[in-house]
FIMIKOL-531805 format. One record per residue (C-alpha): x, y, z. Coordinates in steps of 0.05 Angstrom, whole numbers, plus 32768, in hexadecimal, padded with zeros to 4 digits. Example, Ala and Ser with C-alpha at 12.3 -4.5 7.8 and 13.67 -1.06 7.14 Angstrom:
2
80F67FA6809C;81117FEB808F;
! end
This chain:
114
81357E697F55;80E97E777F3D;80BA7E9B7F66;80757E787F7C;803A7E867F5E;80207EA87F9D;80647ED37FA2;805C7EEC7F61;800F7F017F6D;80247F277FAB;80597F577F85;80497F947F63;805A7F927F18;80807FCB7EFA;803C7FDC7ED1;800F7FDD7F12;804680087F37;804280367EFC;7FF1803C7EFF;7FF880467F47;8027807B7F43;8000809F7F0D;7FBD80947F34;7FDE80B17F7C;801480E17F63;802680F07FAB;802B80CA7FF0;7FE880B48007;800180C78052;80288109803E;7FE481248016;7FBF811C8057;7FFB813E8081;7FFC80FC80AB;802C80F980EB;8064811D80C2;8087813A8101;80BD810D8101;80C8810880B7;810581168096;810281388054;812581018030;80F680CD804F;80BC80F98028;80C880E57FE5;809180B67FCA;80B2807D7FAA;809280447FD0;805280197FBE;803680037FF9;80077FCA8005;7FBB7FD78021;7FB67F8D8038;7FF87F7C8046;802B7F4D801E;802D7F238062;7FDF7F218062;7FE57F078018;7FCC7F4A7FF9;7FD17F477FB1;80017F737F87;7FC97F907F62;7FB87FD97F53;7F7C7FD87F83;7FAD7FC67FBF;7FE87FF57FB2;7FED803C7FC9;8026806E7FBE;8050807E8000;808F809A8011;80C28077803C;80B680938081;806880868076;80748041805C;809D80328097;8065804880C9;8031801F80A8;805D7FDE80A6;80827FE180E8;80477FFC8115;807B801B8147;805580518154;8010802F815D;7FF6804E811C;7FE6801480F9;7FA4800F8100;7F93804F80EB;7FBF805280B0;7F9B80128099;7F54803080A2;7F6B806F8079;7F838044803F;7F4980168048;7F1380578038;7F49806E8005;7F43802E7FD8;7EF5802B7FE8;7EEF80737FC6;7F1580617F8A;7EF680177F85;7EAD80107F9B;7EA67FCD7FB8;7EEE7FC77FCC;7EFD7F968002;7F3E7F7A8024;7F277F3A800C;7F1D7F517FC1;7F6D7F617FC6;7F867F1F7FEA;7FA47EE07FD2;7F737EA27FC7;7F9C7E667FB0;7F5C7E407F9C;7F3B7E7E7F75;
! end
């Protein structure tokens, strides 16, 4: 079954994933030594592309909405079970604004009629 246009727009393509990996090189949060006290070494391998504006909030699969992360920090960000989501989200948004002047969450959010 073919995916909807919206679903395809929210996914990171292989080319976009490669650009993000080349740009970031390492997990954004590991570079900042962010809440690493409970991480296992195998979980800290940077292999996930994390949405800054979550897919569940219609965040696009574009370079300006993705950050390289490890499984541990991606889980912390997505699950929010330690009450860290708001702080992590703020850190990622600040990073995007540094990289892309004028960046806003709305600029990387799917809008059907645009």
